[in-house]
C-alpha positions in Angstrom: -10.0 14.4 -8.5 -10.0 17.8 -6.9 -9.8 19.7 -10.4 -12.0 17.4 -11.8 -14.5 18.1 -9.0 -14.2 21.6 -9.6 -15.0 21.4 -13.3 -18.3 19.4 -12.9 -19.2 21.8 -10.3 -18.7 24.7 -12.4 -21.0 23.0 -14.6 -23.7 22.4 -12.2 -23.5 26.1 -11.0 -24.2 26.6 -15.4 -26.6 24.2 -15.3 -28.7 25.7 -12.6 -28.2 29.1 -13.9 -29.4 28.0 -17.4 -31.8 25.6 -16.8 -33.1 25.7 -13.2 -32.2 23.5 -9.8 -34.7 21.1 -11.2 -33.7 19.9 -14.4 -32.0 17.2 -16.2 -28.7 18.8 -16.9 -28.6 19.4 -13.0 -29.3 15.5 -12.6 -26.5 14.7 -15.0 -24.0 17.2 -13.0 -25.0 15.4 -9.6 -24.5 12.3 -11.2 -21.1 13.3 -12.5 -19.9 14.3 -8.9 -21.3 10.9 -7.7 -19.3 9.1 -10.3 -16.1 11.2 -9.3 -16.4 10.1 -5.4 -17.3 6.4 -6.3 -14.0 6.3 -8.4 -12.1 7.7 -5.6 -13.9 5.3 -3.0 -15.5 7.9 -1.3 -18.8 6.0 -1.4 -20.9 8.1 1.4 -20.3 11.1 -0.5 -21.2 9.4 -4.1 -24.7 8.1 -2.4 -25.2 11.8 -1.2 -25.2 13.2 -4.7 -26.9 10.3 -6.5 -29.9 11.2 -4.1 -29.6 14.4 -5.1 -30.3 13.8 -8.3 -32.8 11.0 -7.5 -34.7 13.6 -5.8 -34.8 16.0 -8.8 -35.7 13.3 -10.9 -38.9 12.3 -9.0 -39.9 16.2 -9.2 -39.7 16.1 -13.0 -42.5 14.9 -15.7 -41.9 11.5 -17.2 -39.8 11.4 -20.4 -37.4 9.2 -21.9 -34.6 11.0 -20.8 -36.1 11.2 -17.1 -36.6 7.2 -17.2 -32.9 7.2 -18.5 -31.9 9.2 -15.4 -33.6 6.5 -13.4 -32.0 3.9 -14.8 -28.6 5.3 -14.6 -28.8 6.8 -10.9 -30.5 3.4 -9.5 -27.4 1.5 -11.1 -25.4 3.9 -9.4 -26.7 3.4 -6.4 -27.0 -0.2 -6.5 -23.4 -0.7 -7.6 -21.8 1.9 -4.9 -23.6 -0.4 -1.9 -22.0 -3.5 -3.9 -18.7 -1.8 -3.3 -19.7 -1.0 0.2 -20.4 -4.9 0.6 -24.1 -3.8 1.3 -25.6 -6.5 -1.0 -29.1 -6.1 0.1 -29.2 -2.3 -0.2 -27.8 -3.0 -3.7 -30.3 -5.5 -4.7 -33.2 -3.2 -3.6 -31.6 -0.3 -6.1 -30.6 -2.5 -8.8 -33.8 -4.2 -9.0 -35.2 -0.6 -9.3 -33.1 0.2 -12.0 -34.0 -3.2 -14.1 -37.3 -1.6 -14.3 -36.2 1.5 -16.1 -33.7 -0.5 -18.4 -36.4 -3.1 -19.5 -38.8 0.1 -20.1 -36.6 1.8 -22.2 -35.0 -1.1 -23.8 -31.3 -0.5 -23.0 -29.4 -3.5 -24.2 -26.1 -2.3 -22.9 -26.9 -2.0 -19.2 -24.9 -3.1 -16.5 -27.9 -3.9 -13.8 -27.9 -7.7 -14.4 -24.2 -8.3 -13.8 -24.6 -6.2 -10.6 -27.4 -8.2 -9.6 -25.7 -11.4 -10.3 -22.8 -10.4 -8.1 -25.3 -9.1 -5.4 -27.2 -12.9 -5.3 -24.0 -14.6 -5.1 -22.7 -12.8 -2.2 -26.2 -13.1 -0.3 -25.6 -17.3 -1.3 -28.7 -17.4 -3.8 -27.1 -18.8 -6.8 -30.6 -19.8 -8.2 -31.6 -16.1 -8.3 -28.1 -15.1 -9.8 -28.9 -18.2 -12.5 -32.2 -16.5 -13.6 -30.6 -13.3 -14.1 -27.6 -14.8 -15.7 -30.2 -16.2 -18.4 -31.6 -12.6 -18.6 -28.0 -11.4 -19.1 -27.3 -13.7 -21.6 -30.2 -12.9 -23.8 -29.7 -9.4 -23.7 -25.8 -9.3 -24.9 -27.1 -11.7 -27.4 -29.0 -8.8 -29.0 -25.7 -6.9 -29.5 -23.8 -6.5 -32.8 -20.7 -6.6 -31.1 -19.4 -7.7 -27.6 -16.1 -6.8 -26.3 -13.5 -9.1 -24.1 -14.2 -7.6 -20.9 -18.1 -8.5 -21.4 -17.3 -11.9 -22.4 -15.3 -12.2 -19.2 -17.9 -11.1 -17.1 -20.5 -13.2 -18.3 -18.2 -16.5 -18.3 -16.8 -15.5 -14.7 -20.7 -14.9 -13.6 -21.7 -18.4 -14.9 -18.4 -20.4 -13.2 -19.1 -18.5 -10.1 -23.1 -19.7 -10.3 -22.1 -23.0 -11.0 -19.4 -23.2 -8.2 -21.8 -21.9 -5.6 -24.6 -24.8 -6.8 -21.5 -27.1 -6.1 -21.3 -28.2 -10.1 -17.6 -28.4 -9.8 -17.0 -30.7 -13.0 -19.5 -28.5 -15.1 -17.8 -25.2 -14.0 -14.3 -26.8 -14.7 -14.7 -27.1 -18.3 -14.7 -23.2 -18.7 -11.6 -22.8 -17.1 -9.0 -23.1 -20.3 -11.3 -20.5 -22.1 -11.3 -18.2 -19.2 -7.7 -18.3 -19.0 -7.4 -17.8 -22.6 -9.7 -14.6 -22.3 -7.7 -13.5 -19.7 -4.2 -13.2 -21.8 -4.7 -9.6 -22.8 -7.3 -8.5 -20.4 -6.7 -5.8 -17.9 -5.0 -6.3 -14.9 -8.2 -5.9 -12.5 -10.3 -8.6 -15.0 -7.1 -10.8 -14.6 -7.4 -10.1 -10.6 -10.9 -11.0 -10.2 -10.9 -14.1 -12.7 -7.8 -15.2 -10.6 -9.2 -14.7 -7.6 -12.4 -16.6 -8.3 -10.4 -19.5 -9.8 -8.5 -19.7 -6.3 -11.8 -19.6 -4.4 -13.5 -22.3 -7.0 -10.1 -24.6 -6.0 -10.5 -24.1 -2.3 -14.4 -25.0 -2.5 -13.6 -28.1 -4.3 -11.4 -29.4 -1.6 -14.5 -30.5 0.7 -16.1 -32.4 -2.0 -12.9 -34.1 -3.4 -11.4 -37.5 -2.6 -9.0 -37.3 0.1 -6.3 -37.7 -2.9 -7.2 -35.0 -4.7 -7.0 -32.3 -1.7 -3.3 -31.5 -1.9 -3.8 -30.6 -5.7 -6.6 -28.6 -5.0 -4.7 -26.8 -2.6 -2.2 -26.5 -4.8 -4.3 -25.3 -7.7 -5.8 -22.6 -5.1 -2.2 -21.1 -4.2 -1.2 -21.0 -8.1 -4.5 -19.2 -8.9 -3.9 -16.8 -6.1 -0.3 -16.1 -6.9 -1.7 -15.3 -10.1 -4.1 -12.8 -8.8 -2.1 -11.1 -6.4 0.3 -10.4 -9.1 -2.2 -9.0 -11.5 -4.0 -7.0 -8.4 -0.4 -5.5 -7.8 0.3 -4.3 -11.0 -3.2 -2.8 -11.1 -2.5 -1.2 -7.5 0.5 0.1 -9.3 -1.1 1.5 -12.7 -3.9 3.0 -10.6 -1.5 4.9 -8.4 0.5 6.6 -11.0 -2.6 8.3 -12.6 -4.5 9.2 -9.2 -4.7 12.1 -7.4 -3.8 12.6 -3.8 -7.1 11.8 -2.0 -7.5 8.7 -4.3 -4.2 7.3 -3.9 -5.3 7.2 -0.4 -8.5 5.3 -0.9 -6.5 2.8 -3.3 -4.2 1.9 -0.5 -7.6 1.5 1.9 -9.4 -0.5 -0.9 -6.4 -2.4 -1.2 -6.4 -3.7 2.4 -10.1 -3.8 2.3 -9.8 -6.4 -0.8 -8.0 -8.6 2.1 -6.0 -10.0 -1.4 -2.6 -9.7 0.4 -3.5 -11.6 3.4 -5.4 -14.3 1.1 -2.2 -14.8 -0.5 0.0 -15.5 2.2 -2.9 -17.4 3.9 -2.8 -19.5 0.6 0.9 -20.4 0.7 0.9 -20.9 4.4 -2.4 -23.5 3.8 -0.5 -25.1 0.8 2.7 -25.2 2.8 1.1 -27.1 5.6 -0.3 -29.8 3.6 3.4 -30.3 1.7 4.5 -30.9 5.4 1.5 -33.2 6.8 2.3 -35.2 3.4 5.7 -35.4 3.9 8.4 -36.7 1.0 11.2 -35.8 -0.8 9.3 -33.9 -3.3 6.5 -32.2 -1.2 9.4 -31.0 0.9 10.9 -29.1 -2.2 7.8 -28.0 -3.2 7.3 -26.4 0.4 11.0 -24.9 0.4 10.0 -23.3 -3.2 6.7 -22.0 -1.7 8.6 -20.3 1.1 11.2 -18.9 -1.2 8.3 -17.7 -3.7 6.0 -16.1 -0.7 9.3 -14.2 0.3 10.4 -12.8 -2.9 6.7 -11.5 -3.4 6.9 -9.9 0.1 10.4 -8.3 -0.5 9.1 -6.6 -3.9 5.7 -5.6 -2.4 6.7 -4.1 1.2 7.3 -0.4 0.9 7.2 -0.2 -3.1 5.0 2.7 -3.8 6.5 5.0 -1.2 9.9 3.9 -2.3 8.8 4.8 -5.9 7.2 8.3 -5.1 10.3 9.2 -2.5 13.0 8.4 -5.1 11.0 10.5 -8.0 10.7 13.2 -5.3 14.5 12.9 -4.3 15.8 13.0 -8.1 13.7 16.0 -9.1 14.6 17.9 -6.2 18.4 17.4 -6.1 19.0 18.3 -9.8 19.4 21.7 -11.5 20.1 19.5 -14.8 17.4 20.6 -17.2 17.7 17.8 -19.4 17.5 15.2 -16.6 14.3 17.2 -15.5 12.8 17.2 -19.1 13.5 13.3 -19.2 11.8 12.9 -15.8 8.5 14.7 -16.8 8.5 12.8 -19.9 8.9 9.6 -18.2 6.0 10.4 -15.8 3.9 11.5 -18.9 4.7 8.0 -20.4 4.0 6.3 -17.4 0.6 7.8 -16.7 -0.2 6.6 -20.8 0.7 3.3 -20.0 -1.2 2.9 -16.7 -4.3 4.3 -18.6 -3.9 1.4 -21.2 -3.3 -1.1 -18.6 -6.8 -0.2 -17.1 -8.4 -1.3 -20.4 -5.6 -3.4 -21.3 -6.6 -5.8 -25.5 -5.2 -6.8 -28.6 -6.0 -3.7 -30.0 -3.6 -1.8 -27.8 -1.0 -4.2 -27.6 1.3 -3.0 -30.0 0.6 0.8 -28.6 1.8 -0.5 -24.8 4.7 -2.3 -26.5 5.9 0.8 -28.1 5.4 2.8 -24.8 6.9 0.5 -23.0 9.9 0.5 -25.1 9.9 4.5 -24.8 10.1 4.1 -21.1 12.8 1.7 -20.9 15.0 4.0 -23.2 14.0 7.1 -20.7 15.2 4.8 -17.5 18.6 3.9 -19.1 19.2 7.6 -19.8 17.9 8.9 -16.0 20.2 6.1 -14.5 23.7 7.0 -16.6 22.6 11.0 -15.2 21.1 10.0 -11.9 23.1 7.8 -9.2 19.7 7.7 -6.9 17.5 6.6 -10.2 20.3 4.0 -11.0 20.1 2.6 -7.8 16.2 2.4 -7.5 16.3 0.5 -10.3 18.9 -1.7 -9.5 16.5 -2.6 -6.6 13.8 -4.3 -8.8 13.1 -7.7 -8.7 15.2 -8.7 -5.9 15.2 -12.3 -4.4 16.1 -13.7 -0.6 19.1 -14.5 -2.1 20.1 -10.8 -2.4 19.2 -10.1 1.4 21.2 -13.7 2.2 24.3 -12.1 0.6 24.6 -9.3 3.2 24.2 -11.5 6.2 27.0 -13.1 8.4 26.6 -16.5 10.3 25.6 -15.1 13.3 22.8 -12.8 11.6 19.0 -13.5 11.2 17.1 -11.1 8.6 13.5 -11.4 10.6 10.6 -10.1 8.3 6.6 -9.5 9.7 3.8 -9.8 7.3 1.1 -7.9 9.1 -2.2 -6.9 7.8 -5.6 -6.7 8.8 -5.4 -9.1 11.5 -3.1 -11.8 10.5 0.4 -12.0 11.1 3.0 -14.1 9.0 7.0 -14.2 9.8 9.5 -15.0 7.6 13.1 -15.8 9.0 16.1 -15.8 6.6 20.0 -16.9 7.6 23.2 -16.6 5.4 22.7 -19.7 4.0 19.3 -18.9 2.4 17.4 -21.0 5.0 13.7 -19.5 5.4 11.3 -20.0 8.0 8.0 -19.0 7.0 5.5 -18.8 10.3 1.8 -18.6 10.3 0.2 -17.1 13.7 -3.5 -18.5 14.4 -5.8 -15.5 14.4 -6.7 -15.9 18.2 -2.9 -15.1 18.9 -2.7 -12.4 16.7 -5.7 -10.9 18.5 -3.8 -11.4 21.7 -0.9 -9.9 20.7 -2.5 -6.5 19.1 -4.5 -6.1 22.7 -1.3 -6.3 24.4 1.0 -3.8 21.6 -2.0 -1.4 22.2 -2.2 -1.6 26.1 1.9 -1.0 26.0 1.1 2.1 23.7 -1.2 3.1 26.1 1.1 2.8 29.1 3.8 4.4 27.4 1.9 7.6 27.4 1.5 7.5 31.1 4.0 9.8 32.2 3.2 9.2 36.1 2.9 5.4 36.6 5.3 3.4 34.4 4.6 0.3 36.5 2.8 -2.0 34.0 5.2 -1.8 31.1 7.4 -4.3 32.0 4.6 -6.8 32.8 3.3 -6.0 29.4 6.8 -6.4 27.6 6.9 -10.0 29.5 3.2 -10.6 28.3 4.3 -10.1 24.4 7.3 -11.7 24.7 5.2 -14.6 26.2 2.9 -14.7 23.5 6.0 -14.8 20.9 7.0 -17.9 22.8 3.9 -20.0 23.3 2.2 -18.7 19.8 0.8 -22.1 18.0 2.6 -21.7 14.6 0.3 -23.7 11.9 2.6 -26.2 11.0 6.0 -25.6 12.8 6.5 -26.5 16.6 9.5 -24.1 16.6 9.1 -20.9 18.4 10.3 -17.4 17.1 12.8 -17.3 20.0 13.7 -20.9 19.4 14.9 -19.6 16.0 17.1 -17.1 17.4 18.9 -19.0 20.0 22.4 -19.6 18.0 22.4 -15.9 16.6 23.8 -12.8 18.0 22.8 -10.4 15.4 18.7 -9.9 14.7 17.7 -7.4 11.8 14.3 -6.7 12.1 11.5 -5.3 9.6 8.6 -4.9 11.3 5.1 -3.9 9.7 1.9 -2.3 10.8 1.2 -2.4 14.3 4.2 -4.3 15.4 6.2 -1.4 14.5 5.4 -0.6 17.9 7.1 -3.5 19.9 10.1 -2.5 21.1 11.9 -5.9 20.7 15.2 -5.0 22.6 13.3 -4.3 25.7 11.0 -7.8 25.6 11.6 -9.3 28.8 11.4 -13.4 29.5 11.1 -12.9 33.5 15.0 -12.9 33.9 16.4 -10.9 31.2 15.6 -8.5 28.3 16.3 -9.5 24.9 18.6 -6.5 24.3 21.1 -8.6 26.9 21.5 -11.1 24.7 21.1 -9.9 21.1 22.0 -7.2 19.3 19.0 -5.6 17.5 18.7 -3.3 14.5 15.7 -2.4 12.4 14.8 -2.1 8.6 11.8 -0.6 6.9 11.9 -2.9 4.4 14.6 -5.2 2.3 15.2 -3.0 -0.2 16.2 -0.2 2.5 18.7 -2.8 3.9 20.0 -3.9 0.4 20.4 -0.3 -1.1 22.5 0.5 2.5 24.6 -2.4 2.4 25.4 -1.8 -1.3 26.3 1.8 -0.6 28.6 0.7 2.4 30.5 -1.2 0.2 31.1 1.8 -2.2 31.8 4.3 0.6 33.8 5.3 3.8 33.0 7.0 7.0 34.9 9.7 8.4 34.3 8.6 12.3 32.6 12.3 13.3 30.1 12.2 15.8 27.9 15.2 14.8 25.4 16.9 17.0 22.7 19.7 15.8 20.9 20.8 19.2 19.2 24.3 20.7 18.6 26.1 17.3 18.3 29.8 17.3 14.8 29.5 15.6 14.1 33.5 15.4 17.5 33.6 13.6 16.7 36.2 10.2 18.3 35.4 7.1 19.1 38.6 6.2 17.8 41.1 3.2 17.0 38.1 0.8 13.1 36.6 1.1 12.1 33.7 -0.7 8.6 35.5 -1.7 6.1 32.6 -0.7 3.4 32.9 1.7 3.8 31.6 5.4 3.8 27.8 5.0 3.6 26.8 8.9 1.0 27.8 11.5 3.6 26.4 14.0 5.5 28.5 16.4 8.9 27.1 17.8 10.1 27.7 21.3 13.6 27.4 22.3 14.6 24.3 23.6 17.5 24.9 26.3 17.5 21.3 27.5 18.8 20.7 24.0 21.8 22.8 25.0 22.7 20.2 27.9 22.2 17.2 25.7 24.9 18.9 23.4 27.3 19.6 26.3 26.8 16.2 27.8 27.6 14.3 24.5 30.9 16.4 24.1 31.3 15.9 27.6 31.9 12.1 26.5 33.1 12.7 23.3 35.6 16.0 23.4 36.1 15.7 19.5 32.4 15.8 18.4 31.2 18.6 16.3 28.5 20.4 18.1 26.4 22.6 15.7 24.2 25.1 18.1 22.3 28.3 17.9 23.6 30.1 14.7 25.5 27.3 13.5 22.4 24.8 13.9 21.6 25.5 10.4 19.7 23.4 7.3 22.9 24.4 5.5 25.4 23.0 7.8 23.1 19.9 8.8 22.8 18.9 4.7 26.8 19.2 4.5 27.0 16.5 6.3 28.9 13.5 5.1 28.8 10.1 6.5 29.5 10.6 10.3 29.6 7.5 12.5 26.7 9.2 15.0 24.3 12.2 14.3 22.3 13.2 16.8 19.5 16.1 16.2 17.7 17.7 19.1 14.8 20.1 17.9 11.2 20.4 17.2 9.6 18.6 14.1 6.8 19.7 12.2 4.1 18.2 10.0 1.9 20.1 7.2 -1.8 19.1 6.9 -1.7 19.8 3.1 -3.9 17.6 1.0 -2.3 18.8 -2.3 1.0 17.3 -1.2 0.9 13.3 -2.5 4.3 12.7 -0.5 4.6 12.5 3.2 8.2 13.6 3.0 7.5 16.9 1.9 4.8 17.3 4.6 6.8 16.4 7.5 10.5 17.7 8.7 12.7 19.3 11.1 13.2 23.1 12.4 16.7 24.1 12.9 17.9 28.0 12.9 15.6 30.2 11.3 12.6 27.9 11.3 10.3 30.9 13.2 10.6 32.6 10.0 8.3 30.2 7.6 5.3 31.5 9.7 6.5 35.2 10.0 7.4 35.7 6.1 7.2 32.3 4.3 10.9 32.0 4.2 11.6 28.4 4.6 15.5 28.3 4.6 15.5 27.3 8.5 13.1 24.5 7.8 14.3 20.9 6.2 11.8 18.1 5.2 11.8 14.4 5.6 12.6 14.5 1.5 15.3 16.4 1.8 16.7 14.6 4.7 16.2 11.3 2.6 19.1 12.6 0.4 21.5 12.8 3.0 24.6 10.7 2.9 24.7 8.3 5.9 25.7 5.0 4.1 28.7 4.5 6.9 26.4 6.1 9.7 26.2 3.6 12.7 23.4 5.6 14.5 21.0 8.3 13.9 19.4 10.2 16.9 16.2 12.4 16.6 15.9 14.0 19.8 12.4 15.6 20.8 9.4 15.6 23.1 7.6 12.7 21.8 10.3 10.4 21.1 10.4 9.1 24.5 
């Protein structure tokens, strides 16, 4: 976005010089800048530039170009307000836009479509139908219509009929809609399947009781398709976006609420199946649990895992052929992503050709890079892959925590899955207590409230009213000694070991370990099966931050504004560990270098006591490149731009720790 924005701003400056500050050319530039901000989901900035364009248009004498300008800008502002879900405001601008589109007889205008959406959200289906008829008349005058236009028209009409409770009439169009979706863009599929899922839900209240279960089942099936389509859209959009847009895409993804709607739909379906118990329904419920967990396994952490893997492979190799293949692979992925944004029959052959080429390059990359091969082997995982590494005394506990709703998957070594849904009131109580705990942990003077809060959180889990399961979370844990917990969202801040039932801490009866996601869990177990540890205890502490590296200078501008003061207390840390473990390998002062750290291989325990850093650089897309550790010579990064004393999290992710039992990062904010 940054480069594109700069080009448009350059054109804006040119237009001001050549045509004056109040010209149609300047209006076009402002409109283009607004469009860029809209695409990156920065809607407030988009509206700011659209209003600048509008102000100029109002000062210009009337002409066809000016009328077209009014039409376009009012449409853009109205559309932007629909993204902000401010439908009354959107309606106001879209109605203004229609006046101009009718004045210039623009049969390609999208104003009617946006207005229909507004009226549907405002629960005014009759007004939506009025503008649907106008839209239908408009497109009937076109000589050609693409599939996207037909999909939009049909989806709008079905939505209107559904809101008017004409379910039988709306249902007749479902086969046509599904046929049109076969080769449509992922975002179109998502919107249509989401609409069909909502349609199925709305029919429940008007169906006979005997049909309720089938309506819930249909809703779940469509929601599953919507979820898959949207995630494909998310991945493809992510691959072609700049850094700020990537962040906005992730925020937008949460705003869509689709993830949580999918799990809510699955939970609702299972609840109905278990309420109407029969052998067939019990098997269906088990299948939904399995499918839902498989979706979560492959979704959680997928984008960050992908970006990290590519960055690690590029950083670690000097093989020019490998780097060339990675570059080509990236280029093809971007081409494919762009095609996916506008998928249609005309492009299906090209898409198939690019997909084959990508597959060939991936095979080549897998042959030359163990990391890439490892990553490709972690695609399309299932709950069975996790269960294969679990022991009889272990449980894998995975939390789904998004946008105010919480779900829990619990898996044992025999592939039994428990899928728990927390009601919203319980989720709210839990989050309130976690936030209070965070605040108390930062209170260095008074720690008296911490234990009561840990007891409260324990009790919330104990008392939670699960939607269709009478077993509490801790009932599930009773017969197991080892818990492997994968938290999510705010639940990452719960120290499960310290949860207290009023008598004892959870750590007193359970061995607890954490994993960021299922793919990391499986990856580490696969590595352990291939490698052996050396039993070493390795300590890095009290680095000599001001150490110089000699005459060689990297010749780059200073990267860090951060200064690193001596940490004498960490020397005591190292001495204490050495006292308990005389054979420990301890690196301090001039020996606590990046080079020595990166040469560590599979120690039993790795203890690092030093400063950390974080770079505020919006041009870096991978957060692992922004954060890291300061070791001996780190001060030279600020002084002369010599970075040999700092190591990024990206580089650290390449450390061989497959057989390591414990890694300790000791710093001022780690508690």
